C-alpha positions as CSV (number, residue, x, y, z in Angstrom):
1,M,181.1,35.0,12.7
2,R,179.7,31.7,13.6
3,F,179.1,28.9,11.1
4,Y,175.4,27.7,11.1
5,R,173.7,24.8,9.5
6,G,172.1,27.3,7.0
7,D,175.7,28.3,5.9
8,G,176.4,24.6,5.2
9,V,173.3,24.2,3.2
10,S,174.1,27.3,1.1
11,L,177.7,26.3,0.4
12,A,176.6,22.7,-0.4
13,T,174.0,24.0,-2.8
14,L,176.4,26.4,-4.5
15,L,179.0,23.6,-4.9
16,A,176.3,21.2,-6.3
17,T,175.1,23.9,-8.7
18,A,178.6,24.5,-10.1
19,A,179.3,20.8,-10.3
20,G,176.1,20.2,-12.2
21,S,177.1,22.9,-14.7
22,A,180.5,21.4,-15.1
23,A,179.1,17.9,-15.6
24,V,176.9,18.9,-18.5
25,Y,179.0,21.8,-19.8
26,A,180.1,20.1,-23.0
27,Q,176.4,19.4,-23.9
28,L,175.2,22.9,-23.4
29,P,174.5,25.1,-26.5
30,E,176.8,28.0,-27.3
31,R,174.1,30.5,-26.2
32,M,172.0,29.6,-23.2
33,A,168.4,31.0,-22.6
34,T,168.6,32.7,-19.2
35,H,165.4,35.0,-19.3
36,F,161.9,34.1,-20.3
37,D,158.6,35.9,-20.8
38,A,155.4,35.0,-18.9
39,H,154.6,32.4,-21.6
40,G,158.0,30.6,-21.1
41,V,159.4,32.0,-24.4
42,P,163.1,32.9,-24.1
43,N,163.9,36.5,-24.5
44,G,167.4,36.8,-23.0
45,W,170.5,34.7,-23.6
46,M,174.1,34.4,-22.3
47,P,177.2,32.8,-23.7
48,R,177.6,29.2,-22.5
49,A,180.4,30.0,-20.0
50,A,178.4,32.8,-18.4
51,G,175.1,31.0,-18.5
52,A,176.6,27.8,-16.9
53,F,178.3,29.6,-14.0
54,F,176.7,32.9,-13.4
55,M,174.1,31.7,-10.9
56,P,176.6,29.8,-8.7
57,A,178.9,32.9,-8.7
58,F,176.0,35.3,-8.1
59,G,174.8,33.1,-5.2
60,L,178.3,33.1,-3.7
61,V,178.5,36.9,-3.8
62,L,175.0,37.3,-2.4
63,L,175.8,34.8,0.4
64,A,179.0,36.7,1.3
65,F,177.2,40.0,1.3
66,M,174.2,38.8,3.4
67,R,176.4,37.1,6.0
68,G,178.9,39.9,6.1
69,V,176.8,43.0,6.1
70,G,175.5,42.4,9.6
71,H,179.0,43.0,11.0
72,V,179.2,46.6,9.7
73,L,175.8,47.6,11.2
74,P,175.5,50.0,14.2
75,Q,175.9,48.2,17.4
76,G,172.1,48.3,18.2
77,D,171.1,46.8,14.9
78,K,173.9,44.3,15.1
79,K,172.6,43.0,18.5
80,R,169.0,42.7,17.2
81,L,169.9,40.9,14.0
82,S,169.9,37.1,14.5
83,E,172.8,35.5,12.5
84,Q,171.1,32.1,12.5
85,A,168.0,33.5,11.0
86,V,170.0,35.3,8.4
87,A,171.8,32.1,7.6
88,D,168.5,30.3,7.2
89,V,167.2,33.0,4.8
90,C,170.5,32.7,2.9
91,A,170.0,29.0,2.6
92,L,166.5,29.4,1.4
93,T,167.6,31.9,-1.2
94,T,170.5,29.8,-2.3
95,L,168.3,26.7,-2.7
96,F,165.9,28.7,-4.8
97,L,168.7,30.1,-7.0
98,G,170.1,26.5,-7.4
99,A,166.8,25.1,-8.4
100,V,166.2,27.9,-10.9
101,H,169.7,27.2,-12.3
102,A,168.9,23.5,-12.6
103,L,165.8,24.4,-14.6
104,L,167.9,26.7,-16.9
105,L,170.3,23.7,-17.5
106,W,167.3,21.5,-18.1
107,Y,165.9,23.9,-20.7
108,A,169.3,24.2,-22.4
109,L,169.4,20.4,-22.8
110,T,165.7,20.1,-23.6
111,P,164.7,23.1,-25.8
112,G,161.0,23.9,-25.7
113,A,160.5,22.4,-22.1
114,N,158.0,24.2,-19.9
115,I,160.0,26.2,-17.5
116,T,157.3,28.7,-16.4
117,T,155.2,26.3,-14.3
118,P,158.1,25.0,-12.2
119,V,159.5,28.5,-11.7
120,I,156.2,29.8,-10.4
121,A,156.0,26.7,-8.2
122,L,159.4,27.4,-6.7
123,M,158.5,31.1,-6.1
124,G,155.3,30.1,-4.4
125,L,157.2,27.7,-2.0
126,M,159.9,30.4,-1.4
127,W,157.2,32.9,-0.6
128,V,155.6,30.6,1.9
129,A,158.9,29.8,3.6
130,L,159.8,33.5,3.8
131,G,156.4,34.2,5.3
132,L,157.1,31.6,8.0
133,M,160.6,33.1,8.7
134,L,159.7,36.8,8.9
135,P,158.3,36.9,12.4
136,R,161.6,35.5,13.8
137,F,163.5,38.8,13.0
138,R,163.8,41.6,15.4
139,R,164.0,45.2,14.0
140,N,166.9,45.6,11.7
141,P,167.7,47.3,8.3
142,I,168.6,44.1,6.4
143,V,165.9,41.5,6.5
144,G,162.1,42.0,6.8
145,V,159.5,44.6,5.9
146,R,161.5,47.7,6.2
147,T,159.5,51.0,6.2
148,P,160.2,54.3,8.0
149,W,157.6,53.2,10.6
150,T,158.9,49.6,11.2
151,L,162.5,50.8,11.5
152,T,161.7,53.3,14.2
153,S,159.2,51.2,16.4
154,D,159.7,47.8,17.8
155,E,155.9,47.4,18.2
156,N,155.3,48.4,14.6
157,W,158.1,46.1,13.4
158,A,156.7,43.1,15.3
159,K,153.1,43.5,14.2
160,T,154.1,44.3,10.6
161,Q,156.4,41.2,10.3
162,R,153.6,39.0,11.8
163,F,151.1,40.4,9.3
164,A,153.6,40.0,6.5
165,G,154.1,36.4,7.5
166,Y,150.4,35.6,7.1
167,S,150.2,37.7,3.8
168,M,153.2,36.0,2.2
169,V,152.0,32.5,3.2
170,V,148.6,33.2,1.6
171,G,150.2,34.9,-1.4
172,G,152.6,32.1,-1.9
173,L,150.0,29.4,-1.8
174,L,147.7,31.3,-4.1
175,G,150.5,32.0,-6.5
176,L,151.5,28.4,-6.5
177,V,148.0,27.1,-7.2
178,A,147.3,29.7,-9.8
179,G,150.7,29.3,-11.6
180,V,150.4,25.6,-11.7
181,V,146.8,25.0,-12.7
182,G,145.8,28.4,-14.2
183,G,147.6,28.2,-17.5
184,G,148.7,31.5,-19.1
185,P,146.3,33.8,-17.0
186,G,147.4,31.9,-13.9
187,V,151.0,33.1,-14.3
188,W,149.8,36.8,-14.1
189,I,147.5,35.9,-11.2
190,A,150.5,34.3,-9.4
191,I,152.8,37.3,-10.1
192,G,150.0,39.7,-8.8
193,A,149.6,37.5,-5.7
194,F,153.4,37.6,-4.9
195,M,153.5,41.3,-5.4
196,A,150.4,42.1,-3.4
197,S,151.4,39.9,-0.5
198,A,154.8,41.7,-0.3
199,L,153.4,45.2,-0.7
200,V,150.3,45.2,1.5
201,P,152.3,44.8,4.7
202,A,154.0,48.1,4.0
203,G,150.6,49.8,3.9
204,Y,149.7,48.0,7.1
205,S,152.8,49.5,8.8
206,L,151.6,52.9,7.8
207,V,148.1,52.3,9.2
208,L,149.7,51.1,12.5
209,A,151.9,54.2,12.7
210,R,148.9,56.5,12.1
211,R,146.9,54.7,14.8
212,A,149.8,55.1,17.2
213,G,150.0,58.7,16.5
214,S,146.4,59.5,16.9
C-alpha cells in the first residue's frame, strides 16, 4: 500500500486532534456534551476521558478500515479502485471529524456556545468537496453512489457519479447558506438539502437502468 499525501493529512489531523484534547484535558468538564438537537441543545454526553479522545480514536479506526478494505476486494474491483482517491476522501473525512471535535472541545470550554451553525457549515463544505471528488471514482463497492445498477454497469456508474457530483455540490451550497443564515428553520432546510442531494442520484441510477433496458 502506497503512502499518499491524503494519508499524511489524515494522520496529521488525527495527531493534532489528540494533542488538542490533551492540551485542554484538565479544563474539560467531567461530562462532555457530544450530541445536540437541531437547536444546538445538548442531548447526549460522554465521560471526559471518552469525550476527549473518542473522535481521534474513531477517526484512526475509520482511516485504517478505508485504506485497508480495498486490499481484500476481488481483483477486478481492486484494479478499478484508486488508492489516491480513497486517501483523499479519507483526508476530507478526517478533517471534518477533526473540525467537529474542535467544536465539541470549544463547547465544553464555553457552555452555551452556538455549535449548530458551524457544524452545518462544515457539512455543507464537506458535501461540496465530496461532490467534486465523486466523478473521479471508477466502479467499486466502497466509495460512490452504490446501487444494484451502478455496480453492474460502468456506463450507469459513470453517469450516476457525475450527476451525484452536481447534486451534492448544489445540495452542499444550499445547505451551507440555509444553515448559516436561515436560523432554526434553516437547519431543517439544510438537512433536507443534504439528504435529497445524496438520495436523488440513486433514483437517477434506476432511471438510467430502465432506459438502458427499454
